[in-house]
N, C-alpha and C positions, 0 to 999 in steps of 0.2 A: 067186426070191421064195418066200416061204412063205405058208401060209394060216392065219390065226388068227381065230377067232370070225367066220368067213364073210367075211373080208377078206384080200386080198393085203397082205403086208408086205415091202417091198424087202429083198433079201438077195443078197449076191454068190454066184453058182452057178458052179461049174467048167464049163469049156467042154465042150460035149457032153452035159451033164446033161440028163435028161428033164425036162420041165415038166409038173406035174400040174395038172389043171383045177381051178379053185375056183369056187364057185357065186356069188361076188360079184366086183365090180370092184376094181382096185388102190386103195391109199390115195389119196384125193384125186382119183380118176379122174373125168373128165367124160364123160358118155355122148355118143354121136354127136349126138343131138338137141340137146343143151345146147352141144356144142362148135361146132355150126354157127351158133349164135345169139348167141354172145357179142359179136359185132361191134356190135350195136345192141340197145336195149331191146325187149322184146316182151311180149305180154300175159301170158305164162305163164313167168316166170323160176323158179318153184318147181314141184316135181314130187313126187307121192306116190301110189303105187298103193293104200295103205291109207287115206289121208286126203286125197283129191283136193279136198274142199271147203276144208279148211285151207290146202292148198297154193295153191289159186286166190285165197284171201282174202289170203295173205301175198305173193303176186304182185302184186296190186293195191296193197297197202300200200307195198311197196318201190318200185314205179314211181311211185306218187303222191308219195312222199317225194323221190324223185329229180327229178321234174318241178317240184316246189315250189321246188327250189333250183337249177334248171338254169342261171340266169343267174349264179349265184355260184359253182357247183361244177361245171364242165363235165365233169370226170372223176371217175367213181364206179365202184367195182367191189364186189360183195357175193358172198360165199360162205357158205352155211349148210349144215351137215351134222348131221342128228339121226337116227342109226340107230335109236334106240329106237322112233320113230314112222314111220320111213322117209321122212322129208321132206329134200329136198335143194334148194338154190337156187343158181343160177349167173347172174351179171350181170357181163360184162366180166372173167371170171376170168383171162383170159390177158393183159390189159393190164398194162403195167409202170408202176410208181409208185416214186418215191424213198422209201426205207424210213424215213428219220429213225430214232428210237430203237426202232422195231419190230425192227430188225436185232440188238438186244441179246439177244433169245431164241435167235437163231442162234449168237451168240458163245458163250452159256452152253451150248448143246447141243454145239458143237464142243469146248469145254472139258471137259465131262463125258465125251465120247467119248475125248479125248485122255488123260485120267486112267485110264479103263478100259483103254486098249491099253498103258498103262504099268503095269498091274496095281496100282493104288493108288486111294485116294480123294482128294478134293480137299485141298490144304494149308489151313492156317488163313488164310493170305494170300488164297488162292483164294476161300475162303468169305466173307471180309470184302468182298473186290472184287465178288463175285457179289451179295451182299446189297445193296450200294450201287448196283450197275449196275441191278438189276431192281426193287427196291422203291422206290429214290429217282430212278431214271434218272440216275445220276451218270456224267457223260461221261468224267471222268478215269479212273474205274474201268474203263469200257467200252474206252477206249484201251489201258490197261494189258493187259487180257485179250485184246483183239484182237492186240496185238503179241506176247503170250505164246503164244497158240495158233498164230499164224502163217498165212499165206495157203495154204500146202499143206494143212494139217489143216482149214481152214475149207472149202476146195474139196473135200476128201475127205469131210467130213461132208455136204455137199450132194449129193455123188454117192451116198453110202450111203443117204440118206433119199429119193433120187429127186426132189430139188428141182432139176431141171435148168433151170428158167426163171429162177432167181435169179442176178443178175450182181453179184458183189462188186466194190466200188470200193476199190482198194488205197490211193488217195490221201485218201479220205474215207469212213469206213465208213457214216456217215449218208446218203450218197448211193448206197449199194447199191441195186440195182433189184430190186424184188420184185413178185410177182403174188398175187392172192388164192387162186389155185390152190395155189401152193407154200406159202403161209402156213397153208393148211388142212392140207397134208401134214405140216408140222412139228407142228401141234397134235395131229394124229392119232397121231404118234409119241410125243407125251407121254401120251396117253390110253391107248393100246393096247400090249400087249407086243410087242416087236420086237427084232431082233438088234443094232440100232445103239446103243440106250440101254438100260442096265440098269433094272430095277425101281426100284432105289434112286435112280438118276439121274432117272428120269421123275418120281418122287415129289418129289424134291428141287426140281426146276425148277418144278413146279406149286405146291409149298409157297411158294416165293419169289413167284410170280406172284399167289397168294392174299393176300400181305401188302404189295402195293403201297400206298403211302401214299394216304390219302383224297383229296388234291388231284389225284391222277393216275388215279383210278379211274373216270373219265368214259368216254363212248363206248359200246361194245357192252354195258356193264353196264346201260344204260337199260331199265327195265322188266323186268329179270331177276327171276324168282321168288326170293323172299327164303328159300326153304328149300333153294335151291342154292348151292354155293360158286363164287364167281366168280374165275377165275384170268385176269388181264388184263395186257397189255403195250401201251402206246400210244406214239405218236411224233408230233412236231410240229416243223416247220421250214420256213422260207421257201427257196425255190430262187433263188439270187442273180442268175442271168442272165434271170429272167422278171419283173423288177420286183417281186420278193418276194411273189409269190402263194404261199400256204402249202400244204404237203403235210400232211395230217392223217390218221393211220391209227390203227385200233383192232382188236385181235385178242384173242379170249378163249375159254377153255373153260369150260363151266358143268357142274358135277358133282353128281350125286345118284345114290344106288344104283340102278343099272339105267337111268338116264335121261340120260346124258352127251350134250352136244352142243357144237358149236363155231360161232362167228360170226366173220367177218372183213369189215370194211368199210374200204376204202382210198379216199382222195379227193385230188385235186390241183386246183391253180388257185384255191384259196380266197383271198379278199381279206384274211382275217386268220384267226387261230387259232380264235376264237370261232365264226366261220361254219362252219368245217369240222367242229368239235365238235357244233354244233347239227344239222348234216346227218346225221352219223353216228348221233346220239342219236334223231333223227326216224325213221330206218330201224330202228335196233335196237329201239326201243320197240315198233313195230309187230310185228317178229318175235318178240320174247319174249312180248308179249301174246297173239299168236295161238298160240304153241306151249303156253302155259299160261294160258288165259283166266280160269280160276277162282282162280289163285294170287295171293298177296300180291306186289306187286312194288316194286322199287326205283324211286323217283320220278326221272323223267328230268330232263335239263338241270341238270347240276351247276352250282354257283355259280361264275362266272368267277373264276379265280385269277390274280394277277399274273404267274405263271411262264408263262401261256399267251402272253404278248406277247414271250417270248424264245425263240430256237431251242432245241431240246432236244439238239442236238449241234453239233460244229464244222462250219461251212459255209465252204468255200473261196471265194476270190474267183473271178469268172467268168473262163473261159479266153479267149484271144484270139478263138477261134472263136465266142464268145457263150454258151458253156454251161460250167457249172461242171465241174471235172474230178473 
């Protein structure tokens, strides 16, 4: 690993190389106190040495939003990382969820890494497919790039970024298993210089995430300050073997000179797409409001879109064992 801007950045080190101490934790690291508490909600899911009152208020808001929806969304994970204020939140960050179209940010990251190792930039076809996959969540484009990158390079990308908790599903990319911890690690690799993605690659992926079509910009953008740029990727799909409760996920970076932060909210077991979206926006609105209480904000609760009633990626039939493969 190397240390940049007070953070560890994963980097392959030759055997026997000496490790130098860094004053901060690895990208996406969960401190011992948080790691022991992710199994169940607690009164203080957010921490900050510099802003303890804000962290306490955010903790109450997140848990209140989760309790309000407990009967409808039994599974919720939240991860917030705001280095400029020193505020971090962890709730069930190691719990696995089906990714749905959130996996498309991984596909693009692996594609950009592949092009870099081949000493080239993306082809015109690559760029066209990437635009469709990220800004419109196009499934055919995602499948084409998933197949082009290949499982070896996808696994290699996860290894290089330190996303060791992500479980790719070769049979159905939308059923890749993700955690809030690993999704935050990926977002941090888009925001911070690192040896895995070049500056051009990081800026390109963030640029696409900032241009997601309005109908798909719901979720963690709720309540976001209007002077920040929101880079978002969401996913929504029913799990076929569970009577179609929906997995609804939202991930995003919010950038402003010197004030970048990330929010990841993953949910499972929703009765429908709108329920999961409302849960995520309840949580995100409280987070964004508390981080910038005086800022103008995006109004929460996007107008329901007809596309919410359809899966956002191909979902296979249940396996004989009762779970989709």
